[in-house]
One Martini backbone bead per residue (centre of mass of N, CA, C, O) as a GRO file, in nm:
protein
  308
    1MET     BB    1  -0.335   2.720   0.450
    2ALA     BB    2  -0.040   2.600   0.478
    3LYS     BB    3   0.250   2.601   0.318
    4LEU     BB    4   0.485   2.426   0.191
    5ASP     BB    5   0.838   2.393   0.342
    6GLY     BB    6   1.096   2.206   0.265
    7GLU     BB    7   1.353   2.373   0.324
    8LYS     BB    8   1.291   2.431   0.619
    9LEU     BB    9   1.273   2.135   0.710
   10LEU     BB   10   1.551   2.038   0.608
   11ALA     BB   11   1.714   2.222   0.813
   12ARG     BB   12   1.608   2.035   1.069
   13LEU     BB   13   1.764   1.800   0.941
   14PRO     BB   14   1.955   1.552   0.897
   15LYS     BB   15   2.213   1.388   0.728
   16PRO     BB   16   2.190   1.128   0.535
   17ARG     BB   17   2.281   0.849   0.342
   18GLY     BB   18   2.054   0.895   0.193
   19ARG     BB   19   1.778   1.034   0.042
   20ILE     BB   20   1.694   1.393   0.026
   21GLU     BB   21   1.387   1.595  -0.042
   22ALA     BB   22   1.240   1.884  -0.142
   23ASN     BB   23   0.948   1.914  -0.286
   24ALA     BB   24   0.844   1.625  -0.381
   25PRO     BB   25   0.716   1.450  -0.615
   26LEU     BB   26   0.433   1.197  -0.615
   27ALA     BB   27   0.252   1.119  -0.855
   28ASP     BB   28   0.463   0.915  -1.003
   29LEU     BB   29   0.443   0.714  -0.732
   30THR     BB   30   0.151   0.661  -0.831
   31TRP     BB   31  -0.110   0.494  -0.986
   32PHE     BB   32  -0.295   0.752  -1.029
   33ARG     BB   33  -0.127   1.019  -1.089
   34VAL     BB   34  -0.160   1.196  -0.818
   35GLY     BB   35  -0.073   1.489  -0.656
   36GLY     BB   36   0.132   1.622  -0.441
   37PRO     BB   37   0.390   1.700  -0.249
   38ALA     BB   38   0.657   1.653  -0.054
   39GLU     BB   39   0.812   1.823   0.173
   40VAL     BB   40   0.965   1.546   0.242
   41LEU     BB   41   1.189   1.304   0.088
   42PHE     BB   42   1.282   0.973   0.213
   43THR     BB   43   1.564   0.749   0.128
   44PRO     BB   44   1.691   0.502   0.278
   45ALA     BB   45   1.968   0.296   0.288
   46ASP     BB   46   1.873   0.168   0.571
   47GLU     BB   47   1.786   0.079   0.883
   48ASP     BB   48   1.987   0.269   1.030
   49ASP     BB   49   1.911   0.526   0.876
   50LEU     BB   50   1.618   0.528   0.961
   51ALA     BB   51   1.661   0.536   1.269
   52SER     BB   52   1.829   0.797   1.282
   53MET     BB   53   1.618   0.986   1.158
   54LEU     BB   54   1.385   0.937   1.355
   55LYS     BB   55   1.539   1.020   1.613
   56ALA     BB   56   1.602   1.327   1.489
   57THR     BB   57   1.310   1.385   1.448
   58PRO     BB   58   1.081   1.582   1.526
   59ALA     BB   59   0.782   1.501   1.679
   60GLU     BB   60   0.599   1.718   1.506
   61VAL     BB   61   0.674   1.556   1.258
   62PRO     BB   62   0.534   1.413   1.013
   63VAL     BB   63   0.495   1.056   0.921
   64TYR     BB   64   0.529   0.874   0.612
   65VAL     BB   65   0.448   0.575   0.420
   66ILE     BB   66   0.563   0.440   0.107
   67GLY     BB   67   0.557   0.256  -0.176
   68VAL     BB   68   0.427   0.200  -0.496
   69GLY     BB   69   0.129   0.337  -0.491
   70SER     BB   70  -0.129   0.127  -0.518
   71ASN     BB   71  -0.291   0.222  -0.222
   72LEU     BB   72  -0.290   0.548  -0.307
   73LEU     BB   73  -0.388   0.888  -0.196
   74VAL     BB   74  -0.279   1.200  -0.297
   75ARG     BB   75  -0.325   1.502  -0.225
   76ASP     BB   76  -0.303   1.815  -0.390
   77GLY     BB   77  -0.138   1.971  -0.145
   78GLY     BB   78   0.004   1.748  -0.012
   79VAL     BB   79   0.272   1.648   0.232
   80PRO     BB   80   0.328   1.695   0.541
   81GLY     BB   81   0.649   1.649   0.607
   82MET     BB   82   0.758   1.307   0.609
   83VAL     BB   83   0.842   1.097   0.341
   84ILE     BB   84   0.875   0.744   0.316
   85ARG     BB   85   1.091   0.551   0.087
   86LEU     BB   86   1.158   0.241   0.023
   87GLY     BB   87   1.440   0.067  -0.113
   88LYS     BB   88   1.723  -0.107  -0.179
   89GLY     BB   89   1.773  -0.154   0.140
   90PHE     BB   90   1.467  -0.330   0.111
   91ALA     BB   91   1.527  -0.565  -0.150
   92GLU     BB   92   1.580  -0.839  -0.010
   93THR     BB   93   1.592  -1.197  -0.094
   94THR     BB   94   1.578  -1.499   0.111
   95LEU     BB   95   1.670  -1.823   0.196
   96GLU     BB   96   1.535  -2.052   0.434
   97PRO     BB   97   1.488  -2.285   0.634
   98GLY     BB   98   1.178  -2.442   0.591
   99HIS     BB   99   1.048  -2.269   0.358
  100ARG     BB  100   1.176  -1.982   0.392
  101ILE     BB  101   1.124  -1.615   0.366
  102ARG     BB  102   1.334  -1.334   0.342
  103THR     BB  103   1.211  -0.988   0.334
  104GLY     BB  104   1.186  -0.694   0.216
  105THR     BB  105   0.946  -0.423   0.208
  106ALA     BB  106   1.017  -0.325  -0.102
  107VAL     BB  107   0.908  -0.580  -0.207
  108PRO     BB  108   0.723  -0.712  -0.426
  109ASP     BB  109   0.490  -0.951  -0.408
  110VAL     BB  110   0.546  -1.083  -0.687
  111ARG     BB  111   0.849  -1.142  -0.631
  112VAL     BB  112   0.802  -1.345  -0.406
  113ALA     BB  113   0.637  -1.543  -0.571
  114ARG     BB  114   0.870  -1.600  -0.774
  115PHE     BB  115   1.077  -1.698  -0.567
  116ALA     BB  116   0.910  -1.938  -0.477
  117LEU     BB  117   0.898  -2.075  -0.749
  118ASP     BB  118   1.210  -2.109  -0.792
  119HIS     BB  119   1.196  -2.290  -0.496
  120SER     BB  120   0.940  -2.467  -0.463
  121ILE     BB  121   0.724  -2.275  -0.307
  122GLY     BB  122   0.443  -2.282  -0.133
  123GLU     BB  123   0.162  -2.069  -0.017
  124LEU     BB  124   0.249  -1.779  -0.198
  125THR     BB  125   0.073  -1.717  -0.455
  126PHE     BB  126  -0.121  -1.482  -0.360
  127LEU     BB  127   0.090  -1.249  -0.399
  128ARG     BB  128   0.029  -1.209  -0.705
  129GLY     BB  129  -0.259  -1.049  -0.625
  130ILE     BB  130  -0.079  -0.811  -0.498
  131PRO     BB  131  -0.048  -0.452  -0.555
  132GLY     BB  132   0.257  -0.449  -0.393
  133THR     BB  133   0.416  -0.461  -0.093
  134ILE     BB  134   0.520  -0.605   0.192
  135GLY     BB  135   0.464  -0.363   0.371
  136GLY     BB  136   0.163  -0.338   0.296
  137ALA     BB  137   0.082  -0.626   0.378
  138LEU     BB  138   0.149  -0.590   0.677
  139ARG     BB  139  -0.032  -0.333   0.739
  140MET     BB  140  -0.312  -0.476   0.585
  141ASN     BB  141  -0.338  -0.772   0.545
  142GLY     BB  142  -0.285  -0.881   0.278
  143GLY     BB  143  -0.496  -1.016   0.005
  144ALA     BB  144  -0.588  -1.321  -0.195
  145TYR     BB  145  -0.778  -1.576  -0.274
  146GLY     BB  146  -0.820  -1.665   0.056
  147ARG     BB  147  -0.552  -1.511   0.144
  148GLU     BB  148  -0.318  -1.400   0.401
  149THR     BB  149  -0.058  -1.277   0.571
  150LYS     BB  150  -0.129  -1.427   0.844
  151ASP     BB  151  -0.080  -1.722   0.711
  152VAL     BB  152   0.267  -1.663   0.668
  153LEU     BB  153   0.362  -1.517   0.918
  154ILE     BB  154   0.621  -1.500   1.158
  155GLU     BB  155   0.788  -1.219   1.117
  156ALA     BB  156   0.866  -0.870   1.207
  157ARG     BB  157   1.027  -0.573   1.124
  158ALA     BB  158   1.074  -0.258   1.316
  159VAL     BB  159   1.051   0.103   1.323
  160ASP     BB  160   1.017   0.361   1.523
  161ARG     BB  161   0.981   0.701   1.588
  162ARG     BB  162   1.256   0.670   1.784
  163GLY     BB  163   1.444   0.428   1.643
  164SER     BB  164   1.337   0.157   1.733
  165LEU     BB  165   1.364  -0.189   1.748
  166HIS     BB  166   1.142  -0.453   1.619
  167VAL     BB  167   1.006  -0.783   1.695
  168LEU     BB  168   0.731  -0.952   1.542
  169SER     BB  169   0.487  -1.148   1.575
  170ASN     BB  170   0.200  -1.255   1.460
  171ALA     BB  171   0.042  -1.181   1.722
  172ASP     BB  172   0.151  -0.882   1.744
  173MET     BB  173  -0.021  -0.781   1.485
  174GLN     BB  174  -0.328  -0.810   1.518
  175TYR     BB  175  -0.505  -0.954   1.306
  176THR     BB  176  -0.734  -0.852   1.058
  177TYR     BB  177  -0.927  -0.740   0.828
  178ARG     BB  178  -0.728  -0.521   0.679
  179HIS     BB  179  -0.558  -0.536   0.964
  180CYS     BB  180  -0.326  -0.375   1.195
  181GLY     BB  181  -0.226  -0.359   1.551
  182ALA     BB  182   0.015  -0.219   1.515
  183PRO     BB  183   0.172   0.046   1.550
  184GLU     BB  184   0.158   0.323   1.343
  185ASP     BB  185   0.481   0.401   1.380
  186PHE     BB  186   0.555   0.150   1.237
  187ILE     BB  187   0.829   0.047   1.030
  188PHE     BB  188   0.863  -0.181   0.800
  189THR     BB  189   1.160  -0.393   0.692
  190GLN     BB  190   1.075  -0.704   0.756
  191ALA     BB  191   1.016  -1.056   0.653
  192LEU     BB  192   0.889  -1.379   0.763
  193LEU     BB  193   0.807  -1.659   0.559
  194GLN     BB  194   0.577  -1.936   0.522
  195GLY     BB  195   0.610  -2.223   0.353
  196ALA     BB  196   0.608  -2.500   0.112
  197ALA     BB  197   0.632  -2.773  -0.035
  198GLY     BB  198   0.655  -2.788  -0.400
  199ASP     BB  199   0.539  -2.789  -0.725
  200LYS     BB  200   0.648  -2.607  -0.980
  201ASP     BB  201   0.420  -2.653  -1.189
  202GLU     BB  202   0.183  -2.595  -0.997
  203ILE     BB  203   0.265  -2.311  -0.917
  204ALA     BB  204   0.267  -2.194  -1.202
  205ARG     BB  205  -0.031  -2.246  -1.260
  206ALA     BB  206  -0.144  -2.079  -1.026
  207MET     BB  207  -0.017  -1.809  -1.115
  208ASN     BB  208  -0.156  -1.797  -1.391
  209GLU     BB  209  -0.442  -1.789  -1.279
  210VAL     BB  210  -0.414  -1.524  -1.129
  211THR     BB  211  -0.336  -1.351  -1.370
  212GLU     BB  212  -0.588  -1.410  -1.547
  213ARG     BB  213  -0.799  -1.316  -1.342
  214ARG     BB  214  -0.708  -1.025  -1.317
  215GLU     BB  215  -0.724  -0.947  -1.621
  216ALA     BB  216  -1.042  -1.024  -1.641
  217THR     BB  217  -1.146  -0.843  -1.357
  218GLN     BB  218  -0.920  -0.611  -1.380
  219PRO     BB  219  -0.787  -0.270  -1.425
  220ILE     BB  220  -0.449  -0.304  -1.443
  221LYS     BB  221  -0.392  -0.085  -1.696
  222SER     BB  222  -0.483   0.133  -1.515
  223ARG     BB  223  -0.540   0.420  -1.323
  224THR     BB  224  -0.514   0.275  -1.010
  225GLY     BB  225  -0.579   0.160  -0.650
  226GLY     BB  226  -0.749  -0.065  -0.644
  227SER     BB  227  -0.909  -0.146  -0.386
  228THR     BB  228  -1.120   0.080  -0.229
  229PHE     BB  229  -1.298  -0.123  -0.055
  230LYS     BB  230  -1.403  -0.295   0.189
  231ASN     BB  231  -1.546  -0.582   0.285
  232PRO     BB  232  -1.823  -0.642   0.419
  233PRO     BB  233  -1.982  -0.836   0.613
  234GLY     BB  234  -2.130  -1.055   0.379
  235HIS     BB  235  -1.993  -0.874   0.150
  236LYS     BB  236  -1.953  -0.700  -0.167
  237SER     BB  237  -1.861  -0.405  -0.286
  238TRP     BB  238  -1.918  -0.431  -0.591
  239GLN     BB  239  -2.217  -0.510  -0.558
  240LEU     BB  240  -2.316  -0.256  -0.408
  241ILE     BB  241  -2.233  -0.060  -0.634
  242ASP     BB  242  -2.396  -0.188  -0.861
  243GLN     BB  243  -2.678  -0.171  -0.712
  244ALA     BB  244  -2.643   0.157  -0.712
  245GLY     BB  245  -2.565   0.236  -1.020
  246LEU     BB  246  -2.218   0.285  -1.056
  247ARG     BB  247  -2.137   0.175  -1.312
  248GLY     BB  248  -1.938   0.420  -1.472
  249PHE     BB  249  -1.925   0.637  -1.286
  250ALA     BB  250  -1.859   1.004  -1.292
  251ILE     BB  251  -1.597   1.258  -1.211
  252GLY     BB  252  -1.498   1.332  -1.464
  253PRO     BB  253  -1.198   1.139  -1.492
  254ALA     BB  254  -1.343   0.996  -1.260
  255LYS     BB  255  -1.395   0.634  -1.244
  256VAL     BB  256  -1.592   0.364  -1.252
  257SER     BB  257  -1.541   0.058  -1.317
  258GLU     BB  258  -1.680  -0.172  -1.548
  259LEU     BB  259  -1.525  -0.433  -1.458
  260HIS     BB  260  -1.475  -0.309  -1.147
  261CYS     BB  261  -1.648  -0.140  -0.896
  262ASN     BB  262  -1.386  -0.131  -0.680
  263PHE     BB  263  -1.265   0.055  -0.908
  264LEU     BB  264  -1.074   0.336  -0.969
  265ILE     BB  265  -1.031   0.584  -1.237
  266ASN     BB  266  -0.783   0.751  -1.429
  267GLU     BB  267  -0.844   0.882  -1.751
  268GLY     BB  268  -0.723   1.176  -1.741
  269GLY     BB  269  -0.676   1.456  -1.531
  270ALA     BB  270  -0.726   1.389  -1.257
  271THR     BB  271  -0.796   1.451  -0.932
  272ALA     BB  272  -0.790   1.375  -0.609
  273ALA     BB  273  -1.060   1.512  -0.545
  274GLN     BB  274  -1.229   1.351  -0.751
  275ILE     BB  275  -1.168   1.069  -0.641
  276GLU     BB  276  -1.272   1.122  -0.353
  277GLU     BB  277  -1.557   1.213  -0.433
  278LEU     BB  278  -1.633   0.951  -0.565
  279GLY     BB  279  -1.602   0.775  -0.313
  280GLU     BB  280  -1.810   0.933  -0.135
  281THR     BB  281  -2.050   0.894  -0.323
  282ILE     BB  282  -2.057   0.590  -0.300
  283ARG     BB  283  -2.102   0.572   0.005
  284GLN     BB  284  -2.372   0.724   0.006
  285ARG     BB  285  -2.530   0.546  -0.197
  286VAL     BB  286  -2.496   0.274  -0.050
  287LYS     BB  287  -2.630   0.364   0.213
  288THR     BB  288  -2.905   0.426   0.081
  289THR     BB  289  -2.956   0.137  -0.067
  290SER     BB  290  -2.838  -0.069   0.192
  291GLY     BB  291  -2.715   0.048   0.481
  292ILE     BB  292  -2.411   0.039   0.400
  293GLU     BB  293  -2.081   0.104   0.515
  294LEU     BB  294  -1.802   0.203   0.360
  295ASP     BB  295  -1.455   0.129   0.370
  296TRP     BB  296  -1.156   0.233   0.323
  297GLU     BB  297  -0.859   0.096   0.169
  298ILE     BB  298  -0.747   0.334   0.073
  299LYS     BB  299  -0.490   0.551   0.120
  300ARG     BB  300  -0.508   0.882   0.267
  301ILE     BB  301  -0.301   1.171   0.200
  302GLY     BB  302  -0.294   1.489   0.307
  303ILE     BB  303  -0.389   1.792   0.136
  304PRO     BB  304  -0.560   2.016   0.005
  305ALA     BB  305  -0.592   2.244  -0.202
  306GLU     BB  306  -0.589   2.559  -0.240
  307GLY     BB  307  -0.935   2.644  -0.224
  308ALA     BB  308  -1.085   2.352  -0.187
   0.00000   0.00000   0.00000
Protein backbone atom coordinates (compact mmCIF):
# COMPACT_ATOMS: atom_id res chain seq x y z
CA MET A 1 0.00 0.00 0.00
CA ALA A 2 1.40 3.38 -1.01
CA LYS A 3 2.60 5.60 1.79
CA LEU A 4 1.06 9.04 2.14
CA ASP A 5 3.25 11.84 0.79
CA GLY A 6 1.71 15.09 1.91
CA GLU A 7 4.58 17.30 0.78
CA LYS A 8 4.35 15.94 -2.75
CA LEU A 9 0.60 16.51 -2.87
CA LEU A 10 0.96 19.97 -1.33
CA ALA A 11 3.27 20.96 -4.18
CA ARG A 12 0.47 20.20 -6.66
CA LEU A 13 -2.05 22.44 -4.93
CA PRO A 14 -2.49 26.23 -5.04
CA LYS A 15 -1.81 28.38 -1.99
CA PRO A 16 -5.12 29.24 -0.33
CA ARG A 17 -5.95 32.13 1.98
CA GLY A 18 -6.81 29.63 4.68
CA ARG A 19 -4.52 27.12 6.33
CA ILE A 20 -3.10 24.08 4.56
CA GLU A 21 -0.79 21.48 6.07
CA ALA A 22 0.90 18.29 4.86
CA ASN A 23 0.84 15.04 6.86
CA ALA A 24 -1.43 16.60 9.49
CA PRO A 25 -2.38 14.50 12.54
CA LEU A 26 -6.12 13.81 12.74
CA ALA A 27 -6.45 11.67 15.88
CA ASP A 28 -6.84 14.64 18.21
CA LEU A 29 -9.54 16.06 15.93
CA THR A 30 -11.80 13.04 16.48
CA TRP A 31 -13.75 12.03 19.56
CA PHE A 32 -12.33 8.50 19.43
CA ARG A 33 -8.80 10.00 19.50
CA VAL A 34 -7.50 7.43 17.03
CA GLY A 35 -6.31 7.31 13.43
CA GLY A 36 -3.51 8.35 11.13
CA PRO A 37 -2.77 11.69 9.45
CA ALA A 38 -4.37 13.52 6.57
CA GLU A 39 -2.11 13.59 3.52
CA VAL A 40 -3.15 17.25 3.33
CA LEU A 41 -5.43 19.10 5.77
CA PHE A 42 -7.10 22.26 4.46
CA THR A 43 -8.98 24.77 6.60
CA PRO A 44 -10.52 27.30 4.20
CA ALA A 45 -10.83 30.96 5.17
CA ASP A 46 -14.37 31.21 3.79
CA GLU A 47 -16.71 29.91 1.10
CA ASP A 48 -14.83 31.62 -1.74
CA ASP A 49 -11.53 30.16 -0.54
CA LEU A 50 -13.11 26.70 -0.41
CA ALA A 51 -14.54 27.06 -3.92
CA SER A 52 -11.24 28.28 -5.37
CA MET A 53 -9.30 25.39 -3.85
CA LEU A 54 -11.78 22.77 -5.01
CA LYS A 55 -11.78 24.20 -8.52
CA ALA A 56 -7.98 24.05 -8.68
CA THR A 57 -7.51 20.64 -7.05
CA PRO A 58 -6.84 17.86 -9.60
CA ALA A 59 -9.91 15.66 -10.10
CA GLU A 60 -8.04 12.48 -9.14
CA VAL A 61 -7.23 13.80 -5.63
CA PRO A 62 -9.75 12.40 -3.11
CA VAL A 63 -11.52 14.99 -0.97
CA TYR A 64 -13.06 14.35 2.45
CA VAL A 65 -14.82 16.69 4.88
CA ILE A 66 -14.75 16.40 8.65
CA GLY A 67 -16.47 18.43 11.35
CA VAL A 68 -15.74 18.11 15.05
CA GLY A 69 -15.01 14.39 14.57
CA SER A 70 -17.91 13.21 16.71
CA ASN A 71 -19.27 10.62 14.30
CA LEU A 72 -16.02 9.69 12.59
CA LEU A 73 -13.49 6.87 12.59
CA VAL A 74 -10.19 7.66 10.87
CA ARG A 75 -8.29 4.48 10.00
CA ASP A 76 -4.74 4.02 11.28
CA GLY A 77 -2.98 4.43 7.92
CA GLY A 78 -4.33 7.93 7.50
CA VAL A 79 -6.41 9.59 4.79
CA PRO A 80 -5.06 9.88 1.24
CA GLY A 81 -5.84 13.12 -0.58
CA MET A 82 -7.21 16.30 0.95
CA VAL A 83 -9.18 16.48 4.18
CA ILE A 84 -11.19 19.67 4.59
CA ARG A 85 -12.11 20.97 8.01
CA LEU A 86 -14.38 23.99 8.08
CA GLY A 87 -13.51 26.52 10.79
CA LYS A 88 -14.10 30.14 11.78
CA GLY A 89 -15.12 31.21 8.29
CA PHE A 90 -18.17 28.95 8.60
CA ALA A 91 -19.05 29.60 12.22
CA GLU A 92 -21.46 32.56 12.13
CA THR A 93 -25.04 32.29 13.34
CA THR A 94 -27.60 35.05 12.67
CA LEU A 95 -31.28 35.65 13.30
CA GLU A 96 -33.62 36.19 10.35
CA PRO A 97 -37.30 37.30 10.27
CA GLY A 98 -39.96 34.67 10.87
CA HIS A 99 -38.10 32.83 13.68
CA ARG A 100 -35.46 31.64 11.25
CA ILE A 101 -31.79 31.03 11.99
CA ARG A 102 -29.03 31.14 9.38
CA THR A 103 -25.94 29.29 10.47
CA GLY A 104 -22.57 28.22 9.13
CA THR A 105 -21.97 24.50 8.96
CA ALA A 106 -18.97 24.54 11.31
CA VAL A 107 -21.26 25.62 14.15
CA PRO A 108 -21.92 22.84 16.69
CA ASP A 109 -25.55 21.74 16.83
CA VAL A 110 -25.69 22.52 20.55
CA ARG A 111 -24.63 26.11 19.88
CA VAL A 112 -27.51 26.59 17.46
CA ALA A 113 -29.88 25.17 20.09
CA ARG A 114 -28.54 27.69 22.62
CA PHE A 115 -28.83 30.52 20.08
CA ALA A 116 -32.47 29.56 19.56
CA LEU A 117 -33.00 29.55 23.33
CA ASP A 118 -31.46 33.02 23.65
CA HIS A 119 -33.95 34.32 21.08
CA SER A 120 -36.97 32.40 22.44
CA ILE A 121 -37.20 30.23 19.32
CA GLY A 122 -38.72 26.79 19.74
CA GLU A 123 -38.73 23.62 17.58
CA LEU A 124 -34.90 23.45 17.51
CA THR A 125 -34.30 22.00 20.97
CA PHE A 126 -33.54 18.54 19.52
CA LEU A 127 -30.26 19.92 18.17
CA ARG A 128 -29.01 19.87 21.76
CA GLY A 129 -29.00 16.08 21.53
CA ILE A 130 -26.84 15.80 18.40
CA PRO A 131 -23.09 15.64 19.12
CA GLY A 132 -21.74 17.27 15.97
CA THR A 133 -21.92 20.28 13.68
CA ILE A 134 -24.66 21.61 11.43
CA GLY A 135 -22.70 20.32 8.43
CA GLY A 136 -22.87 16.78 9.74
CA ALA A 137 -26.56 17.18 10.56
CA LEU A 138 -27.22 18.27 6.97
CA ARG A 139 -25.23 15.39 5.46
CA MET A 140 -26.73 12.69 7.69
CA ASN A 141 -30.19 14.12 8.38
CA GLY A 142 -29.09 14.18 11.99
CA GLY A 143 -31.78 13.83 14.59
CA ALA A 144 -32.56 13.14 18.23
CA TYR A 145 -35.61 12.50 20.39
CA GLY A 146 -38.13 12.21 17.59
CA ARG A 147 -37.04 15.10 15.34
CA GLU A 148 -34.67 15.31 12.40
CA THR A 149 -32.90 17.97 10.36
CA LYS A 150 -35.44 17.53 7.57
CA ASP A 151 -38.15 18.81 9.92
CA VAL A 152 -36.57 22.27 10.24
CA LEU A 153 -34.41 22.87 7.17
CA ILE A 154 -35.50 25.52 4.67
CA GLU A 155 -32.42 25.56 2.46
CA ALA A 156 -28.72 24.71 2.44
CA ARG A 157 -25.75 26.15 0.58
CA ALA A 158 -23.06 23.88 -0.80
CA VAL A 159 -19.93 23.96 -2.95
CA ASP A 160 -19.32 21.04 -5.31
CA ARG A 161 -16.07 19.34 -6.30
CA ARG A 162 -15.64 21.74 -9.23
CA GLY A 163 -16.01 24.79 -7.01
CA SER A 164 -19.56 25.69 -8.10
CA LEU A 165 -22.06 27.04 -5.57
CA HIS A 166 -25.49 25.47 -5.08
CA VAL A 167 -28.53 26.44 -3.01
CA LEU A 168 -30.69 23.42 -2.18
CA SER A 169 -34.25 23.37 -0.92
CA ASN A 170 -35.40 20.86 1.68
CA ALA A 171 -36.82 18.71 -1.16
CA ASP A 172 -33.50 18.89 -3.04
CA MET A 173 -31.81 17.18 -0.08
CA GLN A 174 -33.89 14.00 -0.66
CA TYR A 175 -33.85 13.14 3.01
CA THR A 176 -34.59 9.73 4.45
CA TYR A 177 -33.61 8.26 7.82
CA ARG A 178 -29.99 9.26 8.54
CA HIS A 179 -29.42 9.82 4.84
CA CYS A 180 -29.14 12.76 2.47
CA GLY A 181 -29.60 12.26 -1.26
CA ALA A 182 -27.66 15.38 -2.28
CA PRO A 183 -24.54 14.58 -4.33
CA GLU A 184 -21.70 13.16 -2.24
CA ASP A 185 -19.26 15.76 -3.50
CA PHE A 186 -21.33 18.67 -2.16
CA ILE A 187 -19.67 20.37 0.82
CA PHE A 188 -22.32 22.17 2.84
CA THR A 189 -21.39 25.68 3.96
CA GLN A 190 -24.57 27.17 5.39
CA ALA A 191 -28.10 26.29 6.49
CA LEU A 192 -31.32 28.21 7.01
CA LEU A 193 -33.47 26.66 9.75
CA GLN A 194 -37.11 27.29 10.60
CA GLY A 195 -38.06 27.63 14.25
CA ALA A 196 -41.22 28.91 15.92
CA ALA A 197 -42.11 31.41 18.60
CA GLY A 198 -41.56 29.85 21.98
CA ASP A 199 -41.50 30.53 25.69
CA LYS A 200 -37.90 30.92 26.86
CA ASP A 201 -38.47 29.15 30.17
CA GLU A 202 -40.17 26.20 28.46
CA ILE A 203 -37.39 25.93 25.89
CA ALA A 204 -34.79 26.03 28.67
CA ARG A 205 -36.61 23.25 30.54
CA ALA A 206 -36.78 21.13 27.39
CA MET A 207 -33.06 21.63 26.75
CA ASN A 208 -32.24 20.66 30.32
CA GLU A 209 -34.31 17.51 29.90
CA VAL A 210 -32.36 16.60 26.75
CA THR A 211 -29.06 17.22 28.56
CA GLU A 212 -30.07 15.15 31.59
CA ARG A 213 -31.37 12.33 29.41
CA ARG A 214 -28.14 12.17 27.41
CA GLU A 215 -25.99 12.18 30.54
CA ALA A 216 -28.09 9.42 32.10
CA THR A 217 -28.23 7.13 29.07
CA GLN A 218 -25.12 7.79 26.96
CA PRO A 219 -21.36 7.60 27.74
CA ILE A 220 -20.86 11.21 26.63
CA LYS A 221 -17.75 11.72 28.78
CA SER A 222 -15.93 8.78 27.18
CA ARG A 223 -13.93 8.62 23.97
CA THR A 224 -16.76 7.55 21.73
CA GLY A 225 -18.14 8.22 18.28
CA GLY A 226 -21.79 8.52 19.25
CA SER A 227 -24.36 6.13 17.82
CA THR A 228 -22.44 3.44 15.96
CA PHE A 229 -25.22 1.85 13.90
CA LYS A 230 -28.45 3.11 12.37
CA ASN A 231 -31.65 1.75 13.85
CA PRO A 232 -33.09 -0.89 11.48
CA PRO A 233 -36.77 -0.39 10.59
CA GLY A 234 -38.89 -1.47 13.55
CA HIS A 235 -35.89 -2.13 15.80
CA LYS A 236 -33.38 -0.37 18.04
CA SER A 237 -29.73 -1.19 17.46
CA TRP A 238 -28.83 -1.11 21.13
CA GLN A 239 -31.46 -3.72 21.93
CA LEU A 240 -30.25 -6.05 19.16
CA ILE A 241 -26.67 -5.69 20.42
CA ASP A 242 -27.74 -6.31 24.00
CA GLN A 243 -29.78 -9.36 22.99
CA ALA A 244 -26.70 -10.71 21.22
CA GLY A 245 -24.92 -10.67 24.59
CA LEU A 246 -22.46 -7.96 23.65
CA ARG A 247 -22.97 -5.36 26.38
CA GLY A 248 -19.46 -4.68 27.70
CA PHE A 249 -17.82 -6.88 25.02
CA ALA A 250 -14.30 -5.70 24.15
CA ILE A 251 -11.47 -6.18 21.70
CA GLY A 252 -8.45 -4.82 23.53
CA PRO A 253 -9.24 -1.30 24.78
CA ALA A 254 -12.12 -0.98 22.29
CA LYS A 255 -15.30 -1.75 24.19
CA VAL A 256 -19.09 -1.80 23.81
CA SER A 257 -20.49 0.68 26.33
CA GLU A 258 -22.27 -0.93 29.24
CA LEU A 259 -24.42 2.19 29.56
CA HIS A 260 -25.61 2.22 25.93
CA CYS A 261 -24.83 -0.76 23.68
CA ASN A 262 -24.88 1.28 20.47
CA PHE A 263 -21.86 3.28 21.62
CA LEU A 264 -18.29 2.02 21.24
CA ILE A 265 -15.63 3.35 23.59
CA ASN A 266 -11.88 3.78 23.37
CA GLU A 267 -10.85 3.02 26.93
CA GLY A 268 -7.33 4.24 26.21
CA GLY A 269 -4.80 3.09 23.63
CA ALA A 270 -7.23 1.48 21.20
CA THR A 271 -6.44 1.57 17.49
CA ALA A 272 -8.92 2.44 14.80
CA ALA A 273 -8.52 -1.14 13.56
CA GLN A 274 -9.64 -2.51 16.93
CA ILE A 275 -12.67 -0.20 17.02
CA GLU A 276 -13.65 -1.16 13.47
CA GLU A 277 -13.10 -4.87 14.20
CA LEU A 278 -15.31 -4.51 17.26
CA GLY A 279 -18.02 -2.92 15.12
CA GLU A 280 -17.80 -5.64 12.47
CA THR A 281 -17.89 -8.34 15.15
CA ILE A 282 -21.09 -6.78 16.49
CA ARG A 283 -22.63 -6.75 13.01
CA GLN A 284 -21.79 -10.43 12.50
CA ARG A 285 -23.09 -11.49 15.92
CA VAL A 286 -26.34 -9.51 15.56
CA LYS A 287 -26.88 -11.00 12.09
CA THR A 288 -26.40 -14.47 13.57
CA THR A 289 -28.70 -13.97 16.55
CA SER A 290 -31.46 -11.88 14.97
CA GLY A 291 -31.10 -12.18 11.20
CA ILE A 292 -30.87 -8.37 11.03
CA GLU A 293 -27.92 -6.63 9.40
CA LEU A 294 -26.81 -3.42 11.10
CA ASP A 295 -25.58 -0.52 8.97
CA TRP A 296 -22.80 1.75 10.20
CA GLU A 297 -23.89 5.25 11.18
CA ILE A 298 -20.34 6.30 12.05
CA LYS A 299 -18.41 7.46 8.99
CA ARG A 300 -15.16 5.55 8.39
CA ILE A 301 -12.45 7.09 6.20
CA GLY A 302 -8.84 6.39 5.32
CA ILE A 303 -6.70 3.29 4.89
CA PRO A 304 -5.44 0.62 7.29
CA ALA A 305 -1.94 0.88 8.70
CA GLU A 306 0.80 -0.75 6.65
CA GLY A 307 0.97 -4.45 7.34
CA ALA A 308 -2.49 -4.49 8.91
